MIDOSE-1310 file (N, C-alpha, C; in nm, 2 decimals, decimal comma, always signed):
residues 159
mlnd	+3,58/+3,86/+4,66/+3,72/+3,89/+4,69/+3,72/+4,02/+4,78; +3,78/+4,00/+4,90/+3,78/+4,11/+4,99/+3,87/+4,23/+4,95; +3,99/+4,20/+4,90/+4,08/+4,30/+4,86/+4,14/+4,26/+4,72; +4,12/+4,33/+4,62/+4,16/+4,30/+4,48/+4,28/+4,38/+4,44
icqf	+4,36/+4,42/+4,53/+4,47/+4,51/+4,50/+4,59/+4,49/+4,59; +4,71/+4,50/+4,53/+4,83/+4,51/+4,61/+4,91/+4,63/+4,56; +4,96/+4,71/+4,65/+5,03/+4,83/+4,62/+5,17/+4,84/+4,69; +5,27/+4,89/+4,62/+5,40/+4,90/+4,67/+5,46/+5,03/+4,63
ecfl	+5,56/+5,08/+4,70/+5,63/+5,20/+4,66/+5,77/+5,18/+4,70; +5,86/+5,25/+4,62/+6,00/+5,25/+4,65/+6,05/+5,39/+4,60; +6,16/+5,43/+4,66/+6,23/+5,55/+4,62/+6,36/+5,51/+4,54; +6,38/+5,56/+4,43/+6,49/+5,53/+4,34/+6,58/+5,65/+4,34
ptsr	+6,71/+5,62/+4,36/+6,81/+5,73/+4,37/+6,85/+5,79/+4,23; +6,75/+5,84/+4,16/+6,77/+5,89/+4,02/+6,64/+5,98/+3,99; +6,65/+6,05/+3,89/+6,54/+6,14/+3,85/+6,42/+6,06/+3,80; +6,30/+6,12/+3,80/+6,18/+6,05/+3,76/+6,20/+6,00/+3,61
ekaf	+6,26/+6,09/+3,53/+6,28/+6,06/+3,39/+6,37/+5,93/+3,37; +6,48/+5,93/+3,45/+6,57/+5,82/+3,44/+6,51/+5,69/+3,50; +6,43/+5,71/+3,60/+6,37/+5,59/+3,66/+6,27/+5,53/+3,56; +6,19/+5,61/+3,49/+6,10/+5,57/+3,39/+6,18/+5,49/+3,28
qlvv	+6,29/+5,55/+3,23/+6,37/+5,49/+3,13/+6,43/+5,36/+3,17; +6,47/+5,35/+3,30/+6,52/+5,22/+3,35/+6,41/+5,11/+3,34; +6,29/+5,14/+3,38/+6,19/+5,05/+3,38/+6,15/+5,00/+3,24; +6,13/+5,10/+3,15/+6,08/+5,07/+3,02/+6,18/+5,03/+2,92
dhpe	+6,30/+5,10/+2,92/+6,40/+5,07/+2,82/+6,50/+4,96/+2,86; +6,51/+4,93/+2,99/+6,61/+4,84/+3,04/+6,55/+4,74/+3,14; +6,44/+4,67/+3,10/+6,38/+4,57/+3,20/+6,47/+4,46/+3,23; +6,57/+4,43/+3,15/+6,66/+4,32/+3,18/+6,74/+4,35/+3,30
kwwi	+6,75/+4,47/+3,35/+6,82/+4,51/+3,47/+6,74/+4,48/+3,60; +6,61/+4,46/+3,59/+6,53/+4,43/+3,71/+6,44/+4,32/+3,70; +6,41/+4,27/+3,58/+6,31/+4,16/+3,56/+6,36/+4,03/+3,61; +6,26/+3,95/+3,67/+6,28/+3,81/+3,70/+6,16/+3,74/+3,63
spfl	+6,18/+3,64/+3,55/+6,07/+3,57/+3,49/+5,98/+3,51/+3,59; +5,85/+3,53/+3,57/+5,75/+3,48/+3,66/+5,70/+3,34/+3,61; +5,75/+3,29/+3,50/+5,71/+3,17/+3,44/+5,78/+3,05/+3,49; +5,71/+2,93/+3,48/+5,77/+2,81/+3,51/+5,76/+2,72/+3,39
eegg	+5,87/+2,63/+3,38/+5,87/+2,53/+3,27/+5,77/+2,42/+3,32; +5,74/+2,33/+3,23/+5,65/+2,22/+3,26/+5,69/+2,14/+3,38; +5,82/+2,12/+3,40/+5,86/+2,04/+3,52/+5,87/+2,12/+3,65; +5,82/+2,25/+3,65/+5,82/+2,33/+3,76/+5,95/+2,41/+3,78
qavi	+6,04/+2,40/+3,69/+6,16/+2,48/+3,70/+6,14/+2,63/+3,66; +6,20/+2,72/+3,72/+6,19/+2,86/+3,68/+6,25/+2,88/+3,55; +6,19/+2,97/+3,47/+6,24/+3,01/+3,34/+6,35/+3,11/+3,36; +6,46/+3,10/+3,29/+6,56/+3,20/+3,29/+6,55/+3,28/+3,16
asav	+6,53/+3,40/+3,17/+6,51/+3,49/+3,05/+6,65/+3,53/+3,00; +6,67/+3,52/+2,87/+6,80/+3,56/+2,81/+6,79/+3,70/+2,76; +6,66/+3,75/+2,74/+6,64/+3,89/+2,69/+6,50/+3,93/+2,74; +6,48/+4,06/+2,76/+6,36/+4,11/+2,81/+6,33/+4,24/+2,74
giep	+6,21/+4,27/+2,70/+6,18/+4,39/+2,64/+6,04/+4,44/+2,67; +6,02/+4,57/+2,65/+5,89/+4,64/+2,66/+5,88/+4,73/+2,54; +5,78/+4,71/+2,46/+5,75/+4,79/+2,35/+5,67/+4,91/+2,40; +5,73/+5,03/+2,41/+5,67/+5,14/+2,48/+5,56/+5,23/+2,41
hpgg	+5,46/+5,16/+2,37/+5,34/+5,23/+2,31/+5,22/+5,14/+2,34; +5,10/+5,21/+2,34/+4,98/+5,13/+2,36/+4,97/+5,01/+2,26; +4,94/+4,90/+2,31/+4,93/+4,78/+2,23/+5,07/+4,71/+2,22; +5,17/+4,77/+2,27/+5,31/+4,71/+2,26/+5,31/+4,59/+2,36
vcye	+5,40/+4,50/+2,34/+5,40/+4,38/+2,43/+5,52/+4,39/+2,52; +5,51/+4,33/+2,64/+5,62/+4,31/+2,73/+5,65/+4,16/+2,72; +5,78/+4,13/+2,69/+5,81/+4,00/+2,66/+5,95/+3,96/+2,72; +5,97/+3,83/+2,72/+6,10/+3,78/+2,75/+6,13/+3,67/+2,65
mdpa	+6,26/+3,64/+2,63/+6,31/+3,53/+2,55/+6,38/+3,44/+2,64; +6,36/+3,31/+2,62/+6,44/+3,21/+2,69/+6,56/+3,17/+2,61; +6,65/+3,10/+2,67/+6,77/+3,06/+2,60/+6,75/+2,98/+2,47; +6,63/+2,91/+2,46/+6,60/+2,83/+2,34/+6,54/+2,92/+2,23
grrr	+6,52/+3,05/+2,26/+6,46/+3,14/+2,16/+6,31/+3,15/+2,17; +6,25/+3,10/+2,27/+6,10/+3,11/+2,28/+6,07/+3,24/+2,34; +5,97/+3,31/+2,28/+5,92/+3,44/+2,33/+5,80/+3,41/+2,41; +5,80/+3,47/+2,53/+5,68/+3,46/+2,62/+5,64/+3,60/+2,65
iwgt	+5,51/+3,63/+2,63/+5,46/+3,76/+2,65/+5,40/+3,76/+2,80; +5,45/+3,86/+2,87/+5,41/+3,87/+3,01/+5,32/+4,00/+3,03; +5,30/+4,08/+2,93/+5,21/+4,19/+2,94/+5,19/+4,26/+2,81; +5,09/+4,35/+2,81/+5,05/+4,43/+2,70/+5,04/+4,57/+2,75
vlsi	+5,11/+4,67/+2,69/+5,10/+4,81/+2,73/+4,96/+4,86/+2,70; +4,88/+4,90/+2,80/+4,75/+4,96/+2,78/+4,75/+5,11/+2,76; +4,84/+5,17/+2,84/+4,86/+5,32/+2,82/+5,00/+5,35/+2,88; +5,05/+5,46/+2,83/+5,18/+5,50/+2,87/+5,19/+5,66/+2,85
eppl	+5,25/+5,72/+2,94/+5,27/+5,87/+2,94/+5,41/+5,90/+3,00; +5,52/+5,89/+2,92/+5,65/+5,91/+2,97/+5,66/+6,06/+3,03; +5,73/+6,08/+3,13/+5,78/+5,99/+3,23/+5,69/+5,96/+3,35; +5,56/+5,98/+3,33/+5,46/+5,97/+3,44/+5,42/+5,83/+3,48
yiri	+5,38/+5,75/+3,38/+5,33/+5,62/+3,41/+5,33/+5,52/+3,29; +5,32/+5,40/+3,32/+5,29/+5,29/+3,23/+5,19/+5,20/+3,29; +5,09/+5,16/+3,21/+4,99/+5,07/+3,26/+4,99/+4,95/+3,17; +4,99/+4,83/+3,24/+5,01/+4,70/+3,17/+4,91/+4,60/+3,20
awqv	+4,86/+4,53/+3,11/+4,78/+4,41/+3,13/+4,88/+4,30/+3,17; +4,87/+4,24/+3,29/+4,96/+4,14/+3,35/+4,92/+4,01/+3,30; +4,99/+3,95/+3,20/+4,95/+3,83/+3,13/+5,02/+3,71/+3,18; +5,02/+3,69/+3,31/+5,08/+3,58/+3,38/+4,97/+3,52/+3,47
spnr	+4,95/+3,39/+3,45/+4,84/+3,33/+3,53/+4,89/+3,29/+3,67; +4,80/+3,26/+3,76/+4,84/+3,21/+3,89/+4,92/+3,09/+3,89; +4,91/+3,00/+3,79/+5,00/+2,89/+3,78/+5,13/+2,91/+3,70; +5,15/+3,04/+3,67/+5,28/+3,09/+3,62/+5,30/+3,05/+3,47
vpig	+5,19/+3,06/+3,39/+5,20/+3,04/+3,25/+5,14/+3,16/+3,18; +5,18/+3,19/+3,06/+5,13/+3,30/+2,99/+4,98/+3,30/+2,97; +4,92/+3,41/+2,97/+4,78/+3,43/+2,94/+4,77/+3,50/+2,80; +4,71/+3,44/+2,70/+4,71/+3,50/+2,57/+4,62/+3,62/+2,55
dpaa	+4,52/+3,64/+2,63/+4,42/+3,75/+2,61/+4,44/+3,86/+2,72; +4,49/+3,98/+2,68/+4,50/+4,08/+2,78/+4,38/+4,12/+2,86; +4,26/+4,09/+2,80/+4,13/+4,12/+2,87/+4,11/+4,03/+2,99; +4,18/+3,91/+2,99/+4,16/+3,81/+3,09/+4,27/+3,83/+3,20
ssrv	+4,34/+3,94/+3,20/+4,46/+3,96/+3,28/+4,44/+4,07/+3,38; +4,51/+4,06/+3,50/+4,51/+4,17/+3,59/+4,58/+4,29/+3,54; +4,58/+4,40/+3,61/+4,64/+4,53/+3,57/+4,75/+4,57/+3,66; +4,85/+4,63/+3,60/+4,96/+4,69/+3,68/+4,98/+4,83/+3,63
mmef	+4,98/+4,92/+3,73/+5,01/+5,06/+3,70/+5,14/+5,10/+3,77; +5,23/+5,15/+3,70/+5,36/+5,20/+3,75/+5,36/+5,35/+3,74; +5,35/+5,42/+3,85/+5,35/+5,57/+3,85/+5,48/+5,62/+3,90; +5,54/+5,72/+3,83/+5,67/+5,78/+3,86/+5,65/+5,92/+3,91
rasg	+5,69/+5,95/+4,03/+5,68/+6,09/+4,08/+5,81/+6,14/+4,12; +5,83/+6,27/+4,10/+5,95/+6,34/+4,15/+5,95/+6,35/+4,30; +6,06/+6,33/+4,37/+6,07/+6,34/+4,51/+6,21/+6,39/+4,54; +6,22/+6,52/+4,53/+6,36/+6,58/+4,55/+6,45/+6,54/+4,43
ssar	+6,56/+6,48/+4,47/+6,65/+6,43/+4,36/+6,63/+6,29/+4,33; +6,53/+6,23/+4,39/+6,49/+6,09/+4,37/+6,36/+6,08/+4,30; +6,33/+5,95/+4,26/+6,20/+5,92/+4,20/+6,12/+5,83/+4,30; +6,00/+5,86/+4,31/+5,91/+5,77/+4,39/+5,83/+5,69/+4,29
lvvt	+5,84/+5,56/+4,30/+5,77/+5,47/+4,21/+5,66/+5,40/+4,29; +5,54/+5,42/+4,25/+5,42/+5,35/+4,31/+5,37/+5,25/+4,21; +5,37/+5,12/+4,25/+5,32/+5,01/+4,17/+5,19/+4,96/+4,23; +5,08/+4,96/+4,15/+4,95/+4,92/+4,19/+4,91/+4,80/+4,10
hsef	+4,90/+4,68/+4,16/+4,86/+4,56/+4,08/+4,72/+4,53/+4,13; +4,63/+4,54/+4,03/+4,48/+4,53/+4,07/+4,41/+4,43/+3,97; +4,28/+4,42/+4,00/+4,19/+4,34/+3,91/+4,23/+4,19/+3,90; +4,28/+4,14/+4,02/+4,32/+4,00/+4,02/+4,20/+3,91/+4,00
vrhg	+4,08/+3,96/+4,02/+3,95/+3,88/+3,99/+3,95/+3,83/+3,85; +4,02/+3,90/+3,76/+4,03/+3,85/+3,62/+4,10/+3,71/+3,61; +4,17/+3,68/+3,71/+4,25/+3,55/+3,71/+4,16/+3,43/+3,75; +4,04/+3,46/+3,79/+3,95/+3,35/+3,83/+3,97/+3,29/+3,97
egad	+3,95/+3,16/+3,98/+3,96/+3,09/+4,11/+4,09/+3,12/+4,19; +4,20/+3,13/+4,13/+4,33/+3,14/+4,20/+4,36/+3,29/+4,23; +4,26/+3,38/+4,22/+4,29/+3,52/+4,23/+4,35/+3,56/+4,37; +4,28/+3,51/+4,47/+4,32/+3,55/+4,61/+4,47/+3,51/+4,64
gyrs	+4,50/+3,38/+4,61/+4,63/+3,33/+4,63/+4,73/+3,40/+4,55; +4,69/+3,44/+4,42/+4,79/+3,51/+4,34/+4,82/+3,65/+4,39; +4,72/+3,72/+4,43/+4,74/+3,85/+4,49/+4,83/+3,84/+4,61; +4,81/+3,74/+4,70/+4,90/+3,71/+4,81/+5,04/+3,69/+4,77
fmge	+5,06/+3,60/+4,66/+5,19/+3,57/+4,61/+5,27/+3,69/+4,56; +5,20/+3,78/+4,49/+5,26/+3,90/+4,44/+5,31/+3,99/+4,55; +5,25/+3,98/+4,66/+5,29/+4,06/+4,78/+5,40/+4,00/+4,86; +5,43/+3,88/+4,83/+5,53/+3,81/+4,91/+5,67/+3,85/+4,86
pmgw	+5,78/+3,81/+4,93/+5,91/+3,85/+4,90/+5,96/+3,82/+4,75; +5,91/+3,71/+4,69/+5,95/+3,68/+4,55/+5,86/+3,74/+4,45; +5,76/+3,82/+4,49/+5,67/+3,89/+4,40/+5,72/+4,03/+4,37; +5,63/+4,13/+4,38/+5,67/+4,27/+4,36/+5,79/+4,32/+4,45
pkll	+5,79/+4,28/+4,58/+5,91/+4,33/+4,66/+6,04/+4,29/+4,59; +6,05/+4,17/+4,53/+6,18/+4,13/+4,47/+6,21/+4,21/+4,35; +6,10/+4,23/+4,26/+6,12/+4,31/+4,14/+6,16/+4,46/+4,18; +6,10/+4,51/+4,28/+6,14/+4,65/+4,32/+6,27/+4,66/+4,38
anls	+6,31/+4,56/+4,45/+6,45/+4,55/+4,51/+6,55/+4,55/+4,40; +6,52/+4,47/+4,29/+6,61/+4,46/+4,18/+6,62/+4,60/+4,11; +6,50/+4,66/+4,09/+6,50/+4,79/+4,03/+6,58/+4,90/+4,11; +6,56/+4,90/+4,24/+6,64/+4,99/+4,33/+6,79/+4,97/+4,31
haar	+6,83/+4,84/+4,31/+6,97/+4,81/+4,29/+7,02/+4,86/+4,16; +6,94/+4,84/+4,05/+6,98/+4,88/+3,92/+6,99/+5,03/+3,91; +6,90/+5,10/+3,98/+6,90/+5,25/+3,98/+7,03/+5,30/+4,05; +7,07/+5,23/+4,15/+7,20/+5,27/+4,23/+7,32/+5,25/+4,14
erp	+7,31/+5,14/+4,06/+7,43/+5,11/+3,97/+7,44/+5,19/+3,85; +7,33/+5,25/+3,81/+7,32/+5,32/+3,68/+7,40/+5,45/+3,69; +7,48/+5,48/+3,58/+7,56/+5,60/+3,59/+7,48/+5,73/+3,58
């Protein structure tokens, strides 16, 4: 694999502390389910949560009450960063084992009265054969750019 990383940044119109809280405590404001139902339909999440401690899970609930884990918190240091095992496969189904998952680091930096968020998604090689295509997908408009656009919108709306 030539490049096993995709990286994005955005500036959020809020403090670093509030940006961190928005990401970790209110993922329902920016999250879009990456999962697909068996028929290829996108999953609509009715609830989303992040358990903010090492070993905590990142999950969503669908309207039928099924819980899908999309990540495991590997390390967290409020308000500086959260590092997650990304437990979503290239074919958009959950991966049970965090060790078989790529990694996402979300770093929060102060930038005047704003927060600079740097997202680094790496170790796609852990996803096997579909790794290159998956890395490309996460860099496309419906991957990280969409999640960060949602996050930026949520930060502007937050009191």
